[in-house]
C-alpha positions in Angstrom: -70.6 -18.1 -114.6 -66.9 -19.1 -114.9 -64.6 -19.5 -112.0 -61.5 -17.4 -111.8 -58.0 -18.8 -111.4 -57.9 -17.6 -107.8 -61.1 -19.5 -106.9 -59.8 -22.6 -108.6 -56.6 -22.4 -106.6 -58.6 -22.1 -103.4 -60.7 -25.1 -104.3 -57.5 -27.1 -104.9 -56.0 -26.1 -101.6 -59.1 -27.0 -99.6 -59.2 -30.5 -101.2 -55.5 -31.2 -100.6 -55.7 -30.5 -96.8 -55.0 -33.8 -95.0 -57.3 -34.9 -92.2 -55.8 -35.0 -88.8 -57.1 -37.3 -86.1 -57.1 -36.1 -82.5 -54.1 -38.2 -81.6 -51.9 -36.9 -84.5 -49.2 -34.3 -84.0 -48.9 -33.6 -87.7 -50.2 -34.8 -91.2 -48.9 -38.1 -92.4 -45.6 -37.8 -94.3 -44.4 -34.7 -92.5 -40.7 -34.5 -92.1 -39.7 -35.3 -88.5 -42.7 -37.5 -87.8 -43.5 -41.2 -87.7 -46.4 -43.6 -87.1 -46.9 -45.1 -83.7 -49.4 -47.5 -82.3 -52.5 -45.7 -80.9 -52.2 -45.5 -77.1 -56.0 -45.7 -76.6 -56.9 -48.8 -78.7 -53.5 -50.4 -78.7 -53.4 -50.5 -82.5 -56.8 -52.3 -83.0 -58.6 -49.2 -84.3 -61.7 -50.0 -82.3 -62.9 -49.6 -78.7 -65.9 -51.5 -77.6 -66.9 -52.2 -81.2 -66.8 -48.5 -82.3 -64.0 -46.8 -84.2 -61.4 -45.3 -81.9 -61.8 -41.5 -81.6 -58.1 -40.9 -81.1 -56.8 -42.6 -84.3 -59.9 -42.4 -86.4 -60.1 -46.2 -86.6 -56.6 -46.6 -88.2 -54.9 -48.0 -85.1 -52.0 -45.6 -85.6 -51.2 -42.0 -84.8 -48.6 -39.6 -86.2 -46.1 -38.5 -83.6 -43.1 -36.1 -83.7 -39.7 -37.9 -83.5 -36.3 -36.6 -82.5 -35.7 -33.2 -81.1 -33.3 -31.7 -78.8 
């Protein structure tokens, strides 16, 4: 059975979705955002030897910047 163009497009969209960690306001690279040090692990990426749940172990979170 051959996939249709529509199903191939859906597969491509599902693969391209960035993963957000609980502490992120938006996907990395989004206009109007920037990386900040994770407030829970203080940038270490780990809490008590386990990956930080807020930043996913990266030590950084994506936050909105600017605004009125």
